[in-house]
FIMARLO-696960 format. One line per field, with one value per residue: residue number from 0; residue in three letters; x, y, z of N, C-alpha, C, O in turn. Coordinates in nm, 3 decimals, padded with zeros to 5 digits. Layout:
BEGIN
seq = (NUM;...)
type = (Ala;...)
nx = (X;...)
ny = (Y;...)
nz = (Z;...)
cax = (X;...)
cay = (Y;...)
caz = (Z;...)
cx = (X;...)
cy = (Y;...)
cz = (Z;...)
ox = (X;...)
oy = (Y;...)
oz = (Z;...)
//
This chain:
BEGIN
seq = (0;1;2;3;4;5;6;7;8;9;10;11;12;13;14;15;16;17;18;19;20;21;22;23;24;25;26;27;28;29;30;31;32;33;34;35;36;37;38;39;40;41;42;43;44;45;46;47;48;49;50;51;52;53;54;55;56;57;58;59;60;61;62;63;64;65;66;67;68;69;70;71;72;73;74;75;76;77;78;79;80;81;82;83;84;85;86;87;88;89;90;91;92;93;94;95;96;97;98;99;100;101;102;103;104;105;106;107;108;109;110;111;112;113;114;115;116;117;118;119;120;121;122;123;124;125;126;127;128;129;130;131;132;133;134;135;136;137;138;139;140;141;142;143;144;145;146;147;148;149;150;151;152;153;154;155;156;157;158;159;160;161;162;163;164;165;166;167;168;169;170;171;172;173;174;175;176;177;178;179;180;181;182;183;184;185;186;187;188;189;190;191;192;193;194;195;196;197;198;199;200;201;202;203;204;205;206;207;208;209;210;211;212;213;214;215;216;217;218;219;220;221;222;223;224;225;226;227)
type = (Met;Ala;Asp;Thr;Lys;Gln;Ala;Ile;Ser;Gln;Asp;Arg;Lys;Arg;Thr;Asn;Ile;Leu;His;Asn;Lys;Glu;Leu;Ala;Leu;Ile;Ala;Tyr;Leu;Val;Glu;Arg;Met;Pro;Arg;Trp;Val;Thr;Ser;Asn;Met;Leu;Thr;Ser;Leu;Gly;Leu;Cys;Gly;Asn;Leu;Phe;Val;Ala;Leu;Ala;Met;Leu;Leu;Gly;Ala;Leu;Tyr;His;Asp;Ser;Thr;Trp;Leu;Leu;Leu;Thr;Pro;Val;Gly;Phe;Ala;Ile;Asn;Trp;Phe;Gly;Asp;Ser;Leu;Asp;Gly;Arg;Leu;Ala;Tyr;Tyr;Arg;Asn;Arg;Pro;Arg;Lys;Trp;Phe;Gly;Phe;Cys;Leu;Asp;Ile;Val;Val;Asp;Trp;Ile;Gly;Ile;Val;Ala;Ile;Gly;Leu;Gly;Tyr;Tyr;Ala;Tyr;Val;Gln;Pro;Gly;Trp;Lys;Leu;Val;Gly;Phe;Ile;Phe;Val;Ala;Leu;Tyr;Gly;Gly;Glu;Met;Ile;Ile;Ser;Gln;Leu;Arg;Tyr;Lys;Val;Thr;Asp;Lys;Tyr;Ser;Ile;Asp;Ser;Gly;Leu;Leu;Gly;Pro;Thr;Glu;Val;Arg;Ile;Ile;Leu;Ala;Ser;Leu;Phe;Cys;Leu;Asp;Tyr;Phe;Val;Pro;Gly;Ser;Ile;His;Trp;Ile;Gly;Leu;Gly;Val;Ser;Phe;Val;Leu;Leu;Val;Ala;Phe;Val;Ser;Asp;Phe;Phe;Lys;Leu;Leu;Asp;Ser;Ala;Asn;Glu;Arg;Asp;Val;Ala;Leu;Arg;Glu;Glu;Gln;Gln;Ala;Lys;Glu;Asn)
nx = (00.711;00.834;00.769;00.501;00.513;00.628;00.427;00.210;00.295;00.349;00.236;00.278;00.474;00.624;00.706;00.681;00.744;00.684;00.683;00.821;00.765;00.490;00.430;00.518;00.337;00.093;00.136;00.147;-00.117;-00.281;-00.215;-00.347;-00.611;-00.955;-01.121;-01.375;-01.378;-01.382;-01.229;-01.394;-01.553;-01.366;-01.302;-01.544;-01.545;-01.328;-01.430;-01.635;-01.480;-01.377;-01.621;-01.696;-01.507;-01.591;-01.847;-01.786;-01.673;-01.890;-02.067;-01.919;-01.936;-02.212;-02.271;-02.097;-01.857;-01.540;-01.455;-01.554;-01.381;-01.172;-01.231;-01.167;-00.915;-00.983;-01.160;-00.984;-00.804;-00.966;-01.023;-00.764;-00.714;-00.913;-00.873;-00.605;-00.577;-00.758;-00.701;-00.453;-00.513;-00.647;-00.439;-00.273;-00.426;-00.418;-00.614;-00.654;-00.832;-00.743;-00.814;-01.082;-01.062;-00.893;-01.051;-01.267;-01.143;-01.045;-01.280;-01.419;-01.232;-01.232;-01.496;-01.482;-01.289;-01.420;-01.633;-01.497;-01.394;-01.633;-01.710;-01.505;-01.554;-01.801;-01.728;-01.527;-01.465;-01.656;-01.487;-01.282;-01.367;-01.313;-01.066;-01.116;-01.239;-01.024;-00.841;-00.973;-00.988;-00.714;-00.622;-00.776;-00.666;-00.408;-00.477;-00.565;-00.325;-00.177;-00.315;-00.282;-00.005;00.022;-00.094;00.085;00.343;00.312;00.353;00.235;00.184;00.099;00.197;00.337;00.636;00.790;00.559;00.261;-00.073;-00.102;00.065;-00.061;-00.307;-00.226;-00.128;-00.362;-00.530;-00.386;-00.396;-00.673;-00.724;-00.559;-00.692;-00.865;-00.705;-00.570;-00.755;-00.878;-00.651;-00.685;-00.750;-00.521;-00.327;-00.457;-00.451;-00.177;-00.131;-00.272;-00.115;00.120;00.021;-00.035;00.223;00.325;00.152;00.208;00.480;00.466;00.311;00.476;00.681;00.535;00.476;00.735;00.784;00.583;00.666;00.907;00.808;00.667;00.877;01.011;00.814;00.797;01.053;01.043;00.844;00.969;01.177;01.039;00.942;01.174)
ny = (-01.607;-01.420;-01.165;-01.162;-01.168;-00.918;-00.752;-00.801;-00.715;-00.448;-00.235;-00.243;-00.297;-00.579;-00.755;-00.985;-01.318;-01.534;-01.422;-01.451;-01.718;-01.709;-01.507;-01.629;-01.841;-01.702;-01.572;-01.794;-01.886;-01.668;-01.657;-01.873;-01.838;-01.863;-01.673;-01.583;-01.539;-01.280;-00.996;-00.891;-01.112;-01.278;-01.128;-01.146;-01.420;-01.443;-01.313;-01.492;-01.705;-01.616;-01.588;-01.853;-01.957;-01.823;-01.935;-02.204;-02.183;-02.083;-02.299;-02.484;-02.370;-02.382;-02.657;-02.744;-02.864;-02.917;-03.025;-02.901;-02.691;-02.789;-02.746;-02.489;-02.426;-02.470;-02.261;-02.043;-02.094;-02.061;-01.790;-01.682;-01.744;-01.594;-01.331;-01.279;-01.298;-01.127;-00.842;-00.880;-01.022;-00.830;-00.648;-00.813;-00.853;-00.603;-00.421;-00.259;-00.125;00.088;00.260;00.200;-00.079;-00.070;00.057;-00.124;-00.366;-00.307;-00.261;-00.506;-00.687;-00.601;-00.661;-00.939;-00.997;-00.904;-01.084;-01.328;-01.264;-01.249;-01.514;-01.634;-01.513;-01.629;-01.894;-01.933;-01.968;-01.789;-01.620;-01.557;-01.416;-01.149;-01.148;-01.205;-00.967;-00.789;-00.887;-00.836;-00.556;-00.483;-00.595;-00.450;-00.203;-00.235;-00.246;00.017;00.152;00.067;00.195;00.466;00.478;00.446;00.686;00.874;00.801;00.728;00.471;00.150;-00.101;-00.415;-00.558;-00.634;-00.599;-00.911;-01.049;-01.106;-01.091;-01.358;-01.513;-01.460;-01.584;-01.854;-01.886;-01.841;-02.047;-02.269;-02.225;-02.248;-02.515;-02.652;-02.645;-02.855;-03.077;-03.007;-02.924;-02.608;-02.469;-02.267;-02.041;-01.945;-01.928;-01.757;-01.529;-01.488;-01.436;-01.198;-01.037;-01.026;-00.890;-00.648;-00.555;-00.529;-00.335;-00.109;-00.071;-00.026;00.202;00.401;00.404;00.499;00.757;00.866;00.864;01.038;01.271;01.317;01.372;01.606;01.778;01.781;01.902;02.150;02.253;02.262;02.458;02.678;02.707;02.787;03.035;03.176)
nz = (01.385;01.539;01.442;01.512;01.792;01.838;01.741;01.914;02.157;02.168;02.308;02.579;02.879;03.014;03.311;03.448;03.582;03.409;03.160;02.901;02.812;02.821;02.636;02.400;02.383;02.360;02.115;01.947;01.970;01.882;01.615;01.516;01.563;01.487;01.229;01.292;01.559;01.791;01.959;02.162;02.216;02.333;02.559;02.697;02.740;02.912;03.139;03.201;03.285;03.534;03.669;03.675;03.852;04.084;04.109;04.158;04.412;04.554;04.534;04.674;04.926;04.965;04.968;05.153;05.074;04.977;04.742;04.518;04.482;04.337;04.080;04.022;03.891;03.624;03.566;03.605;03.399;03.174;03.208;03.180;02.910;02.770;02.870;02.821;02.548;02.422;02.372;02.252;02.023;01.874;01.821;01.673;01.447;01.352;01.426;01.656;01.938;02.130;02.357;02.403;02.450;02.671;02.870;02.882;02.959;03.218;03.369;03.335;03.441;03.706;03.784;03.769;03.969;04.198;04.200;04.250;04.499;04.646;04.628;04.774;05.020;05.085;05.113;05.314;05.672;05.924;06.086;05.914;05.700;05.655;05.535;05.268;05.186;05.225;05.039;04.791;04.806;04.809;04.568;04.393;04.453;04.346;04.078;04.041;04.089;03.866;03.659;03.726;03.706;03.434;03.347;03.453;03.361;03.098;03.023;03.001;03.230;03.357;03.557;03.881;03.969;03.971;03.959;03.785;03.638;03.546;03.711;03.953;03.908;03.901;04.160;04.312;04.217;04.303;04.577;04.631;04.553;04.727;04.966;04.955;04.998;05.228;05.464;05.565;05.505;05.325;05.461;05.605;05.401;05.231;05.387;05.384;05.110;05.087;05.248;05.098;04.876;05.002;05.069;04.809;04.708;04.871;04.809;04.527;04.528;04.646;04.458;04.244;04.337;04.333;04.056;03.976;04.101;03.967;03.714;03.765;03.830;03.583;03.423;03.546;03.499;03.224;03.188;03.302;03.123;02.896;02.978;03.003)
cax = (00.650;00.900;00.689;00.379;00.548;00.647;00.298;00.116;00.352;00.400;00.176;00.295;00.599;00.597;00.820;00.647;00.835;00.647;00.660;00.871;00.689;00.352;00.424;00.531;00.212;-00.009;00.165;00.107;-00.262;-00.346;-00.191;-00.436;-00.746;-01.050;-01.155;-01.503;-01.356;-01.349;-01.171;-01.502;-01.591;-01.263;-01.320;-01.659;-01.501;-01.244;-01.519;-01.702;-01.384;-01.378;-01.751;-01.692;-01.433;-01.680;-01.955;-01.730;-01.659;-02.024;-02.120;-01.845;-01.994;-02.350;-02.276;-01.991;-01.776;-01.425;-01.429;-01.586;-01.267;-01.081;-01.269;-01.126;-00.813;-01.048;-01.207;-00.870;-00.748;-01.058;-01.000;-00.634;-00.729;-00.989;-00.816;-00.472;-00.579;-00.852;-00.630;-00.343;-00.571;-00.674;-00.312;-00.223;-00.505;-00.398;-00.739;-00.666;-00.910;-00.661;-00.881;-01.202;-01.018;-00.837;-01.163;-01.345;-01.066;-01.037;-01.410;-01.448;-01.142;-01.278;-01.615;-01.438;-01.222;-01.524;-01.706;-01.414;-01.391;-01.759;-01.705;-01.416;-01.626;-01.905;-01.671;-01.443;-01.531;-01.692;-01.377;-01.183;-01.431;-01.249;-00.951;-01.168;-01.256;-00.891;-00.783;-01.037;-00.948;-00.574;-00.610;-00.830;-00.566;-00.302;-00.531;-00.563;-00.185;-00.135;-00.375;-00.214;00.130;00.005;-00.120;00.202;00.463;00.275;00.393;00.135;00.233;-00.001;00.271;00.398;00.764;00.795;00.425;00.160;-00.201;-00.088;00.119;-00.165;-00.404;-00.167;-00.123;-00.498;-00.578;-00.317;-00.451;-00.808;-00.717;-00.490;-00.787;-00.925;-00.610;-00.536;-00.869;-00.849;-00.531;-00.724;-00.756;-00.387;-00.260;-00.525;-00.396;-00.041;-00.141;-00.314;00.001;00.208;-00.043;-00.017;00.362;00.338;00.077;00.284;00.600;00.429;00.260;00.588;00.747;00.450;00.497;00.865;00.766;00.501;00.750;01.001;00.735;00.639;01.003;01.035;00.717;00.835;01.172;00.997;00.771;01.068;01.251;00.952;00.933;01.303)
cay = (-01.578;-01.302;-01.048;-01.168;-01.128;-00.773;-00.687;-00.816;-00.663;-00.313;-00.130;-00.261;-00.351;-00.690;-00.790;-01.105;-01.432;-01.620;-01.336;-01.502;-01.836;-01.667;-01.433;-01.726;-01.916;-01.612;-01.554;-01.919;-01.896;-01.566;-01.691;-01.983;-01.807;-01.853;-01.536;-01.543;-01.504;-01.138;-00.957;-00.879;-01.248;-01.328;-01.056;-01.208;-01.553;-01.423;-01.285;-01.619;-01.786;-01.571;-01.621;-01.997;-01.974;-01.779;-02.032;-02.323;-02.154;-02.072;-02.435;-02.544;-02.317;-02.429;-02.800;-02.772;-02.967;-02.852;-03.087;-02.803;-02.601;-02.850;-02.697;-02.349;-02.406;-02.464;-02.124;-01.953;-02.119;-01.993;-01.647;-01.649;-01.752;-01.479;-01.202;-01.260;-01.296;-01.032;-00.728;-00.925;-01.059;-00.705;-00.595;-00.905;-00.828;-00.462;-00.350;-00.231;-00.013;00.103;00.317;00.119;-00.203;-00.036;00.079;-00.248;-00.465;-00.269;-00.282;-00.649;-00.751;-00.565;-00.741;-01.076;-01.005;-00.890;-01.211;-01.426;-01.223;-01.289;-01.659;-01.661;-01.468;-01.726;-02.026;-01.944;-01.960;-01.650;-01.540;-01.529;-01.350;-01.019;-01.168;-01.191;-00.824;-00.728;-00.928;-00.760;-00.416;-00.467;-00.623;-00.331;-00.099;-00.258;-00.205;00.163;00.192;00.044;00.300;00.591;00.469;00.471;00.829;00.952;00.765;00.692;00.333;00.063;-00.228;-00.482;-00.642;-00.577;-00.670;-01.042;-01.108;-01.049;-01.161;-01.503;-01.572;-01.450;-01.692;-01.982;-01.887;-01.856;-02.181;-02.361;-02.198;-02.304;-02.662;-02.705;-02.660;-02.989;-03.172;-02.962;-02.841;-02.490;-02.399;-02.151;-01.925;-01.893;-01.891;-01.636;-01.419;-01.466;-01.371;-01.060;-00.964;-01.001;-00.782;-00.525;-00.512;-00.485;-00.211;-00.001;-00.049;00.033;00.337;00.493;00.416;00.587;00.893;00.910;00.893;01.158;01.385;01.341;01.437;01.743;01.853;01.800;01.999;02.280;02.298;02.296;02.583;02.782;02.726;02.864;03.171;03.243)
caz = (01.514;01.596;01.406;01.590;01.928;01.840;01.718;02.026;02.282;02.142;02.388;02.723;02.931;03.104;03.397;03.525;03.570;03.297;03.044;02.773;02.772;02.801;02.510;02.292;02.374;02.308;01.973;01.881;01.970;01.799;01.475;01.479;01.607;01.376;01.195;01.351;01.700;01.807;02.088;02.260;02.254;02.425;02.685;02.763;02.784;03.030;03.252;03.235;03.361;03.673;03.727;03.698;03.978;04.192;04.120;04.222;04.554;04.612;04.547;04.785;05.050;04.977;04.999;05.251;05.008;04.913;04.612;04.415;04.460;04.240;03.947;04.004;03.788;03.493;03.552;03.588;03.266;03.081;03.225;03.117;02.765;02.720;02.913;02.764;02.403;02.362;02.317;02.167;01.894;01.803;01.771;01.569;01.326;01.321;01.448;01.800;01.991;02.250;02.473;02.427;02.514;02.802;02.963;02.895;03.034;03.358;03.433;03.335;03.538;03.840;03.810;03.794;04.099;04.301;04.203;04.319;04.639;04.707;04.642;04.887;05.140;05.115;05.141;05.433;05.802;05.959;06.139;05.810;05.587;05.633;05.445;05.132;05.159;05.215;04.911;04.683;04.820;04.770;04.425;04.329;04.470;04.247;03.948;04.039;04.074;03.727;03.576;03.758;03.649;03.290;03.331;03.490;03.285;02.960;03.000;03.061;03.282;03.440;03.652;04.000;03.979;03.907;03.960;03.698;03.650;03.525;03.834;04.056;03.879;03.941;04.307;04.364;04.184;04.394;04.710;04.643;04.544;04.845;05.076;04.945;05.054;05.363;05.504;05.645;05.459;05.247;05.550;05.634;05.277;05.185;05.465;05.335;04.979;05.112;05.301;04.983;04.800;05.078;05.049;04.669;04.693;04.935;04.729;04.399;04.553;04.665;04.329;04.165;04.384;04.282;03.914;03.966;04.141;03.857;03.604;03.808;03.816;03.441;03.373;03.600;03.426;03.089;03.197;03.326;02.998;02.805;03.029;02.979)
cx = (00.711;00.821;00.560;00.404;00.564;00.514;00.209;00.170;00.394;00.348;00.198;00.431;00.566;00.724;00.796;00.736;00.810;00.634;00.699;00.790;00.543;00.336;00.432;00.401;00.100;00.011;00.122;-00.045;-00.328;-00.327;-00.289;-00.581;-00.840;-01.094;-01.283;-01.491;-01.312;-01.290;-01.278;-01.551;-01.492;-01.272;-01.435;-01.623;-01.416;-01.327;-01.590;-01.610;-01.382;-01.510;-01.761;-01.619;-01.522;-01.791;-01.906;-01.717;-01.795;-02.088;-02.048;-01.899;-02.133;-02.358;-02.171;-01.898;-01.663;-01.390;-01.456;-01.468;-01.167;-01.114;-01.217;-01.013;-00.871;-01.096;-01.093;-00.806;-00.834;-01.037;-00.870;-00.649;-00.799;-00.922;-00.681;-00.474;-00.667;-00.781;-00.519;-00.393;-00.598;-00.546;-00.257;-00.296;-00.498;-00.530;-00.756;-00.760;-00.852;-00.742;-01.011;-01.165;-00.963;-00.949;-01.241;-01.271;-01.065;-01.168;-01.442;-01.360;-01.189;-01.403;-01.577;-01.373;-01.322;-01.601;-01.628;-01.406;-01.518;-01.765;-01.619;-01.487;-01.731;-01.846;-01.603;-01.526;-01.554;-01.576;-01.274;-01.241;-01.368;-01.132;-00.996;-01.186;-01.121;-00.827;-00.840;-00.994;-00.805;-00.553;-00.665;-00.734;-00.452;-00.350;-00.530;-00.421;-00.139;-00.191;-00.309;-00.072;00.126;-00.013;00.006;00.321;00.439;00.323;00.297;00.198;00.129;00.064;00.317;00.528;00.759;00.659;00.331;00.030;-00.190;-00.037;00.016;-00.271;-00.351;-00.165;-00.262;-00.554;-00.516;-00.371;-00.586;-00.805;-00.654;-00.587;-00.859;-00.837;-00.572;-00.648;-00.829;-00.729;-00.565;-00.727;-00.617;-00.313;-00.325;-00.475;-00.256;-00.041;-00.181;-00.198;00.099;00.152;-00.027;00.123;00.381;00.269;00.154;00.407;00.569;00.379;00.373;00.669;00.669;00.469;00.631;00.854;00.685;00.581;00.849;00.931;00.701;00.763;01.030;00.940;00.751;00.955;01.135;00.925;00.869;01.147;01.170;00.946;01.061;01.329)
cy = (-01.453;-01.176;-01.044;-01.122;-00.977;-00.700;-00.690;-00.760;-00.518;-00.208;-00.145;-00.321;-00.460;-00.725;-00.920;-01.222;-01.512;-01.545;-01.401;-01.622;-01.800;-01.594;-01.528;-01.804;-01.828;-01.590;-01.677;-01.925;-01.793;-01.595;-01.796;-01.958;-01.796;-01.708;-01.490;-01.506;-01.358;-01.111;-00.946;-01.016;-01.305;-01.257;-01.116;-01.346;-01.542;-01.395;-01.412;-01.710;-01.747;-01.602;-01.771;-02.028;-01.937;-01.881;-02.159;-02.301;-02.143;-02.210;-02.510;-02.498;-02.372;-02.573;-02.842;-02.882;-02.898;-02.915;-02.989;-02.712;-02.658;-02.807;-02.556;-02.332;-02.399;-02.321;-02.025;-01.970;-02.051;-01.842;-01.604;-01.644;-01.628;-01.347;-01.175;-01.243;-01.186;-00.914;-00.768;-00.963;-00.935;-00.646;-00.683;-00.881;-00.682;-00.384;-00.319;-00.115;00.014;00.150;00.245;-00.009;-00.181;-00.021;-00.050;-00.349;-00.434;-00.300;-00.432;-00.723;-00.723;-00.646;-00.884;-01.093;-00.993;-01.021;-01.318;-01.393;-01.263;-01.441;-01.700;-01.628;-01.571;-01.858;-02.036;-01.931;-01.814;-01.564;-01.499;-01.452;-01.215;-01.031;-01.153;-01.046;-00.755;-00.761;-00.847;-00.614;-00.394;-00.494;-00.505;-00.214;-00.112;-00.220;-00.053;00.214;00.178;00.151;00.436;00.592;00.498;00.620;00.911;00.928;00.739;00.552;00.241;-00.069;-00.287;-00.569;-00.562;-00.653;-00.802;-01.110;-01.031;-01.125;-01.312;-01.571;-01.569;-01.559;-01.827;-01.995;-01.912;-01.994;-02.285;-02.348;-02.265;-02.457;-02.722;-02.726;-02.794;-03.092;-03.138;-02.868;-02.727;-02.411;-02.272;-02.024;-01.862;-01.850;-01.767;-01.513;-01.385;-01.394;-01.224;-00.976;-00.931;-00.888;-00.647;-00.468;-00.458;-00.351;-00.093;00.033;00.021;00.176;00.437;00.510;00.510;00.732;00.949;00.948;01.020;01.283;01.419;01.411;01.581;01.831;01.883;01.904;02.140;02.336;02.338;02.431;02.700;02.814;02.810;03.010;03.249;03.258)
cz = (01.577;01.566;01.488;01.733;01.938;01.826;01.842;02.157;02.272;02.239;02.538;02.756;03.032;03.182;03.472;03.491;03.442;03.165;02.912;02.723;02.742;02.668;02.391;02.273;02.316;02.157;01.893;01.866;01.879;01.650;01.425;01.518;01.486;01.353;01.263;01.499;01.709;01.945;02.196;02.307;02.355;02.560;02.765;02.817;02.909;03.154;03.296;03.315;03.506;03.742;03.755;03.829;04.096;04.216;04.191;04.373;04.624;04.630;04.660;04.919;05.073;05.023;05.103;05.200;04.930;04.779;04.498;04.383;04.360;04.097;03.920;03.903;03.647;03.466;03.530;03.450;03.159;03.087;03.160;02.967;02.711;02.748;02.847;02.612;02.342;02.296;02.221;02.028;01.810;01.745;01.660;01.437;01.282;01.327;01.596;01.829;02.130;02.370;02.504;02.501;02.653;02.905;02.988;02.982;03.184;03.430;03.443;03.435;03.681;03.878;03.844;03.930;04.213;04.314;04.278;04.468;04.713;04.726;04.760;05.019;05.182;05.164;05.276;05.561;05.841;06.006;06.036;05.691;05.555;05.536;05.299;05.093;05.139;05.081;04.796;04.686;04.771;04.622;04.346;04.339;04.371;04.107;03.934;04.019;03.930;03.634;03.601;03.701;03.499;03.263;03.353;03.397;03.137;02.923;03.075;03.103;03.375;03.546;03.772;04.025;03.902;03.898;03.867;03.715;03.634;03.650;03.946;04.035;03.928;04.093;04.365;04.336;04.277;04.536;04.728;04.641;04.669;04.960;05.072;05.014;05.199;05.409;05.597;05.598;05.383;05.332;05.567;05.507;05.217;05.258;05.416;05.200;04.996;05.166;05.188;04.897;04.870;05.058;04.907;04.648;04.750;04.852;04.598;04.417;04.569;04.537;04.238;04.206;04.335;04.134;03.893;04.000;04.030;03.741;03.639;03.792;03.670;03.382;03.421;03.526;03.283;03.085;03.216;03.200;02.899;02.847;03.004;02.829)
ox = (00.647;00.806;00.514;00.325;00.519;00.492;00.141;00.099;00.467;00.408;00.143;00.494;00.489;00.834;00.880;00.797;00.904;00.579;00.618;00.751;00.482;00.239;00.361;00.359;00.022;-00.086;00.065;-00.095;-00.422;-00.412;-00.312;-00.664;-00.807;-01.102;-01.300;-01.584;-01.218;-01.299;-01.255;-01.588;-01.532;-01.251;-01.424;-01.666;-01.429;-01.298;-01.604;-01.656;-01.384;-01.512;-01.827;-01.662;-01.529;-01.826;-01.977;-01.747;-01.811;-02.154;-02.110;-01.908;-02.169;-02.441;-02.157;-01.865;-01.687;-01.302;-01.389;-01.457;-01.086;-01.036;-01.223;-01.012;-00.816;-01.077;-01.103;-00.758;-00.782;-01.035;-00.865;-00.601;-00.751;-00.913;-00.648;-00.384;-00.653;-00.799;-00.493;-00.325;-00.575;-00.546;-00.199;-00.237;-00.565;-00.555;-00.860;-00.767;-00.906;-00.740;-01.047;-01.227;-00.985;-00.942;-01.276;-01.332;-01.082;-01.168;-01.488;-01.407;-01.185;-01.415;-01.632;-01.398;-01.311;-01.633;-01.685;-01.410;-01.513;-01.817;-01.655;-01.481;-01.747;-01.906;-01.618;-01.642;-01.480;-01.568;-01.188;-01.171;-01.370;-01.102;-00.925;-01.153;-01.104;-00.765;-00.766;-00.966;-00.777;-00.475;-00.608;-00.721;-00.404;-00.272;-00.497;-00.398;-00.070;-00.123;-00.283;-00.024;00.214;00.045;00.032;00.390;00.533;00.331;00.278;00.257;00.076;-00.003;00.333;00.530;00.729;00.646;00.324;00.023;-00.262;-00.088;00.006;-00.318;-00.425;-00.196;-00.279;-00.620;-00.583;-00.389;-00.611;-00.876;-00.692;-00.566;-00.908;-00.886;-00.545;-00.636;-00.756;-00.706;-00.484;-00.708;-00.600;-00.245;-00.257;-00.459;-00.219;00.039;-00.130;-00.185;00.154;00.227;-00.008;00.140;00.444;00.321;00.165;00.436;00.636;00.401;00.368;00.721;00.726;00.476;00.639;00.907;00.715;00.566;00.872;00.988;00.705;00.753;01.069;00.981;00.736;00.959;01.189;00.943;00.854;01.181;01.225;00.945;01.060;01.433)
oy = (-01.388;-01.090;-00.937;-01.046;-00.916;-00.598;-00.592;-00.758;-00.468;-00.102;-00.068;-00.388;-00.437;-00.726;-00.962;-01.227;-01.553;-01.598;-01.406;-01.627;-01.853;-01.618;-01.510;-01.829;-01.874;-01.589;-01.664;-01.966;-01.826;-01.560;-01.808;-02.048;-01.725;-01.630;-01.371;-01.450;-01.317;-01.194;-00.987;-01.033;-01.371;-01.320;-01.135;-01.385;-01.623;-01.448;-01.437;-01.783;-01.833;-01.639;-01.811;-02.113;-02.010;-01.909;-02.214;-02.391;-02.187;-02.234;-02.588;-02.576;-02.406;-02.608;-02.960;-02.977;-02.830;-02.864;-02.993;-02.661;-02.584;-02.829;-02.509;-02.231;-02.332;-02.267;-01.935;-01.873;-01.991;-01.774;-01.501;-01.551;-01.563;-01.261;-01.059;-01.182;-01.155;-00.889;-00.700;-00.940;-00.935;-00.598;-00.633;-00.887;-00.642;-00.295;-00.350;-00.019;-00.030;00.086;00.231;-00.045;-00.262;-00.079;-00.080;-00.411;-00.523;-00.357;-00.479;-00.811;-00.812;-00.693;-00.944;-01.192;-01.064;-01.064;-01.392;-01.482;-01.305;-01.490;-01.790;-01.704;-01.598;-01.927;-02.136;-01.889;-01.726;-01.446;-01.415;-01.426;-01.171;-00.936;-01.095;-01.006;-00.674;-00.675;-00.795;-00.555;-00.298;-00.425;-00.465;-00.134;-00.012;-00.169;-00.001;00.308;00.265;00.194;00.511;00.695;00.564;00.674;01.007;01.021;00.730;00.517;00.253;-00.139;-00.218;-00.643;-00.440;-00.755;-00.804;-01.216;-00.908;-01.215;-01.386;-01.675;-01.663;-01.619;-01.904;-02.101;-01.993;-02.053;-02.376;-02.448;-02.332;-02.521;-02.831;-02.815;-02.841;-03.183;-03.226;-02.747;-02.746;-02.299;-02.180;-01.914;-01.742;-01.748;-01.682;-01.406;-01.267;-01.303;-01.137;-00.859;-00.821;-00.801;-00.544;-00.349;-00.354;-00.265;00.012;00.150;00.117;00.262;00.546;00.618;00.589;00.820;01.066;01.050;01.100;01.387;01.537;01.500;01.668;01.944;01.995;01.985;02.237;02.455;02.435;02.509;02.806;02.929;02.894;03.099;03.371;03.312)
oz = (01.659;01.653;01.528;01.789;02.035;01.892;01.871;02.257;02.358;02.251;02.616;02.674;03.125;03.127;03.552;03.384;03.374;03.069;02.820;02.606;02.650;02.596;02.292;02.160;02.232;02.081;01.784;01.762;01.806;01.568;01.305;01.508;01.390;01.447;01.288;01.557;01.642;02.035;02.310;02.423;02.451;02.664;02.886;02.926;03.001;03.261;03.416;03.403;03.594;03.860;03.851;03.906;04.196;04.331;04.275;04.452;04.737;04.731;04.732;05.014;05.186;05.107;05.135;05.271;04.831;04.709;04.395;04.272;04.305;04.005;03.806;03.832;03.560;03.357;03.446;03.391;03.065;02.984;03.093;02.903;02.618;02.660;02.821;02.555;02.224;02.176;02.122;01.928;01.689;01.632;01.563;01.330;01.186;01.246;01.655;01.752;02.232;02.475;02.621;02.602;02.743;03.014;03.102;03.069;03.266;03.539;03.547;03.507;03.766;03.991;03.937;03.999;04.313;04.425;04.359;04.553;04.828;04.826;04.836;05.115;05.301;05.246;05.347;05.558;05.797;05.970;06.064;05.594;05.440;05.463;05.217;04.981;05.048;05.018;04.713;04.582;04.699;04.556;04.244;04.246;04.317;04.027;03.828;03.942;03.877;03.540;03.507;03.654;03.445;03.169;03.280;03.358;03.059;02.805;03.196;03.021;03.462;03.617;03.766;04.093;03.783;03.838;03.871;03.798;03.701;03.690;04.024;04.131;03.989;04.148;04.455;04.422;04.324;04.606;04.829;04.719;04.712;05.043;05.174;05.080;05.280;05.395;05.694;05.643;05.377;05.282;05.546;05.507;05.160;05.199;05.408;05.178;04.925;05.132;05.183;04.852;04.805;05.034;04.888;04.578;04.686;04.829;04.561;04.331;04.513;04.511;04.164;04.120;04.299;04.092;03.805;03.937;04.001;03.677;03.552;03.745;03.635;03.300;03.347;03.493;03.229;02.992;03.155;03.173;02.827;02.762;02.986;02.789)
//
């Protein structure tokens, strides 16, 4: 399994809390994936997981019944399975399409997040609908930061410190389910999650600017060396 772990993690740096256990589980799964399963199939499955979460929230809004939110962990689990294994399976089979997969993942992830944001918007009370918009905007901002970081540093990371997509899925699933047991909690916790995203976005943005400045200095010194 050690060789599998190395193969599936060669193109990115992970810093999230669950990294080690998650990597071991992904390695276990890709080794046992049927040959007829393709990376694109897994990407589609991941999107279906997010759409399932959105559908559960929309049904909860339609029927005014928070019981539907108890299904959201199923959708997040499906999304994790598809989204976490699609690219890793390609690397394990030594058939990666780095830039194709990179572009596809970003767009599909964005569609999924927008869908969940719309589900949240439909479910919550009118005075809290702005929180759903803020969440989508900030999550999208973090996605942009990760792409810019890749461009500037040539190192791809999908995590923000100790939090990565897996941790965010767990937090959101817990948030949605909690509203069944504590009605109205989704409003305040959603606001709290948005605040955390705001702090992460600001912090990551300034770190990105530092990295960009360092690269500019290095390029300037390189140019001066060539001229001399």
